[in-house]
C-alpha positions in Angstrom: 5.5 -9.1 13.5 1.7 -9.2 15.0 1.6 -5.1 14.5 3.7 -5.3 11.1 0.4 -7.9 10.2 -2.4 -5.9 11.4 -1.0 -2.4 9.7 -0.4 -4.9 6.9 -4.5 -5.5 6.5 -5.7 -2.3 7.6 -3.8 -1.3 4.2 -5.2 -4.3 1.9 -8.9 -3.2 3.2 -8.4 0.5 2.4 -7.0 -1.0 -0.9 -10.0 -2.7 -1.6 -11.7 0.3 -1.2 -10.0 1.9 -4.0 -12.0 -0.8 -6.8 -15.3 0.6 -5.6 -13.8 4.6 -6.4 -13.2 3.1 -10.4 -17.5 3.4 -10.4 -17.5 6.2 -7.8 -15.8 7.7 -10.3 -16.6 8.6 -13.9 -13.6 9.8 -15.1 -11.8 7.4 -17.6 -9.4 5.9 -15.9 -6.5 8.0 -17.1 -8.4 10.9 -16.0 -9.0 9.2 -12.6 -5.0 8.5 -11.5 -3.8 11.3 -12.7 -5.8 13.9 -10.5 -5.8 10.9 -7.4 -1.8 11.0 -7.4 -1.7 14.9 -8.0 -3.8 15.6 -5.3 -2.0 13.0 -3.5 1.4 14.4 -4.1 0.2 18.4 -3.1 -0.9 16.9 0.1 2.3 15.2 1.0 4.2 17.9 0.2 2.2 20.8 2.0 2.1 17.7 5.0 6.0 17.2 5.1 6.8 21.0 4.7 4.5 21.6 7.8 5.9 19.1 9.8 9.4 20.0 8.9 10.1 16.3 7.8 10.8 16.0 4.2 14.2 13.9 3.8 16.9 14.9 1.6 17.8 11.9 -0.4 20.6 11.8 -3.3 20.1 12.5 -6.9 20.5 8.9 -7.9 18.1 7.7 -5.6 15.4 10.2 -6.5 15.7 9.4 -9.9 14.9 5.7 -9.0 12.2 6.9 -7.5 10.7 8.7 -10.0 10.8 5.7 -12.2 9.6 3.3 -9.8 6.3 5.8 -8.9 5.9 5.8 -13.4 5.2 1.7 -12.7 2.6 3.0 -9.9 1.2 5.1 -12.4 0.6 2.3 -14.9 -0.4 -0.4 -12.5 -3.7 2.6 -11.4 -4.2 3.1 -14.5 -4.4 -0.2 -15.8 -6.3 -1.1 -12.6 -9.0 0.9 -13.2 -9.3 0.1 -16.6 -9.8 -3.3 -16.0 -12.5 -1.7 -13.2 -14.0 0.0 -16.6 -14.1 -2.5 -19.0 -15.4 -5.2 -16.7 -16.3 -4.7 -13.1 -14.7 -4.0 -9.7 -14.8 -7.9 -8.9 -13.1 -8.8 -12.0 -10.3 -6.1 -12.0 -9.8 -7.2 -8.2 -9.7 -10.7 -8.3 -7.3 -10.4 -11.2 -4.8 -8.3 -8.9 -4.9 -11.1 -7.1 -2.1 -13.0 -9.6 0.7 -10.0 -8.5 2.0 -13.2 -5.6 3.0 -15.3 -8.5 4.4 -12.6 -10.5 6.6 -11.5 -7.4 7.3 -14.9 -6.5 9.2 -15.1 -10.0 10.2 -11.7 -10.4 11.9 -10.9 -6.3 14.8 -13.6 -7.1 15.4 -12.0 -10.5 15.5 -8.5 -8.9 17.0 -9.1 -5.6 19.0 -11.2 -4.0 16.6 -13.3 -2.2 16.6 -17.2 -2.9 13.9 -18.6 -5.0 11.6 -20.3 -3.3 9.1 -23.3 -4.9 6.9 -22.9 -1.9 5.7 -19.3 -3.0 5.3 -20.1 -6.4 2.9 -23.0 -5.2 1.3 -20.6 -3.1 1.2 -18.1 -5.3 -0.5 -20.9 -8.3 -3.1 -21.6 -5.7 -4.3 -18.1 -6.3 -3.7 -18.2 -9.6 -6.4 -21.6 -9.8 -8.2 -19.5 -8.1 -8.0 -16.5 -10.7 -8.6 -19.4 -13.0 -11.9 -20.9 -11.8 -13.2 -17.2 -11.4 -13.0 -16.6 -14.9 -15.9 -18.9 -15.9 -17.8 -15.3 -17.0 -18.4 -14.3 -21.1 -16.5 -12.8 -23.2 -17.4 -9.5 -22.6 -14.9 -9.7 -19.8 -12.0 -10.7 -21.8 -10.2 -7.7 -22.3 -10.9 -6.7 -18.8 -8.9 -9.4 -17.1 -6.3 -8.7 -19.7 -5.6 -5.5 -18.8 -6.1 -6.9 -14.9 -3.3 -9.3 -15.8 -1.1 -6.3 -16.7 -2.0 -4.5 -14.1 -1.0 -7.1 -11.0 2.5 -7.2 -13.4 3.6 -3.9 -12.6 2.1 -3.9 -8.9 4.8 -7.0 -8.4 7.5 -5.1 -10.1 6.8 -1.6 -8.3 6.9 -3.7 -4.9 9.6 -5.8 -5.5 12.1 -2.6 -6.4 10.4 -1.1 -3.0 11.9 -3.4 -1.3 15.2 -1.8 -1.9 14.4 1.9 -0.7 12.2 1.1 2.4 15.2 0.9 4.6 16.8 4.3 4.1 14.2 6.7 2.7 11.1 7.5 5.5 7.9 6.0 3.8 6.2 9.8 3.3 9.2 10.9 1.2 9.2 8.0 -0.9 6.1 8.6 -1.6 6.2 12.0 -2.7 9.6 11.3 -5.0 7.4 8.7 -6.4 4.4 9.6 -6.9 5.5 13.0 -8.2 7.0 10.6 -10.9 3.9 9.5 -11.8 2.3 12.8 -11.8 4.9 13.4 -14.2 4.5 10.5 -16.7 0.8 11.1 -17.1 1.2 14.3 -17.7 3.3 14.2 -20.5 1.4 10.8 -22.1 -2.2 12.6 -20.9 -2.3 14.5 -24.2 -1.7 11.5 -26.7 -3.5 9.0 -24.0 -7.1 11.1 -24.8 -6.3 11.0 -28.5 -6.3 7.4 -28.4 -9.1 7.1 -25.3 -11.5 10.0 -25.2 -12.8 11.1 -22.3 -16.9 12.5 -21.5 -15.9 15.1 -19.5 -12.2 16.2 -18.3 -13.1 17.6 -14.6 -14.6 16.1 -12.0 -18.2 16.6 -10.1 -18.4 18.4 -7.2 -19.5 14.9 -5.4 -16.4 13.4 -7.4 -14.0 15.9 -5.8 -15.0 14.5 -2.4 -14.6 10.7 -3.4 -10.8 12.0 -4.9 -9.8 13.7 -1.7 -11.2 10.4 0.0 -9.1 8.2 -2.4 -5.8 10.7 -1.9 -5.8 11.1 1.6 -7.0 7.7 2.8 -6.6 5.0 0.4 -3.2 6.2 -0.7 -1.6 8.5 1.4 -2.6 6.4 4.6 -2.4 3.0 3.0 1.0 3.8 1.4 2.8 4.9 3.8 1.4 1.7 5.8 2.3 0.1 3.2 6.0 1.1 3.1 6.2 0.2 7.3 5.9 -3.1 6.6 8.2 -3.9 4.0 10.6 -2.6 6.2 9.9 -6.1 8.6 7.9 -8.1 5.6 9.0 -10.0 2.4 7.7 -8.4 -0.3 6.5 -11.5 -1.5 4.1 -12.0 1.7 2.5 -8.2 1.3 1.6 -9.1 -2.7 0.0 -12.4 -1.5 -2.0 -10.4 1.5 -3.3 -8.2 -1.3 -4.8 -11.0 -2.7 -7.7 -10.5 0.0 -8.4 -6.9 -1.3 -10.5 -8.6 -3.4 -12.7 -10.0 -0.4 -13.2 -6.1 1.1 -13.3 -4.7 -2.5 -16.1 -7.2 -4.1 -18.2 -7.2 -0.7 -18.5 -4.1 -1.0 -19.2 -3.8 -4.9 -21.8 -6.4 -3.6 -23.8 -4.2 -1.1 -23.3 -1.3 -3.3 -23.4 -2.5 -7.3 -24.9 -5.6 -6.5 -22.0 -7.4 -8.5 -23.2 -11.1 -7.1 -25.7 -11.2 -9.8 -22.8 -11.6 -12.5 -21.1 -13.9 -10.5 -21.1 -18.1 -10.4 -21.0 -20.7 -8.1 -17.3 -21.3 -9.4 -16.5 -17.1 -8.7 -16.5 -18.1 -5.0 -14.8 -21.8 -5.0 -11.8 -19.7 -6.8 -11.9 -17.3 -4.3 -12.0 -19.3 -1.4 -8.5 -20.8 -3.3 -7.4 -17.1 -2.9 -7.4 -16.9 0.6 -6.4 -20.3 1.9 -3.3 -19.3 -0.1 -3.2 -16.0 2.1 -3.7 -17.9 5.3 -0.9 -20.8 4.8 1.2 -17.6 3.7 0.9 -15.9 7.1 1.1 -19.4 9.1 4.3 -20.0 7.2 5.7 -16.7 7.7 4.4 -16.2 11.6 6.2 -20.3 12.0 9.8 -18.8 10.6 9.6 -15.9 12.6 9.4 -18.1 15.8 12.4 -20.6 15.0 
């Protein structure tokens, strides 16, 4: 259990770094996610062929993974859209509502019993988000898109819980991200017509950031996350992901000086989010011990 929690928080740190990438890479959110997923799929395919480790799965399961991958693509597009329309801090904090949505969705989509404790902990995070939303009207669009991103993230994690015990993590990633690439490739002409991009191709430095985003923040981070799901509930994973803002916002403070835009309510709300994570970690360890 301790090893799983360590892996979980390494993955959370890498996830926090992805928010910063939304600023460092000037591509619009749709193109950014398409490049990220395409690079990851190509890299994973080559890696699995080289290792001779590509697992064969049934057609039905492959279709399910491809569809789950569509949820990942939509989550990432909304996540980066939130950052583009607001800032890194807003996008990451909105993501903290994933825990509440998971507590509500997991009992509906799986055999897990409904837990009022998990709903309560999710609501603590939601109160924290409410306190943080003492920003001006410029951020309303970013906040709304960020909440939609959190719903997609909750759905993705809950549905993935059913597959991690039967499909190897890297094979699962390959199929899921391939589904996301397929969806975005089909939708991209319509997306760019609705949300025109200033440029279609990354600069040389942006290719470097995209490779880091693909290899470290996607392949490695998602691999760790899928390993963790074998031992820890989807709710615990998503609630722990509420710590993503801790790392991402700290980096945003250092790199972009976003603390100048934040009020004292931000820090109070942020403390509530961290508290909900700590309480759930204590609860999980006690349950496991008994």
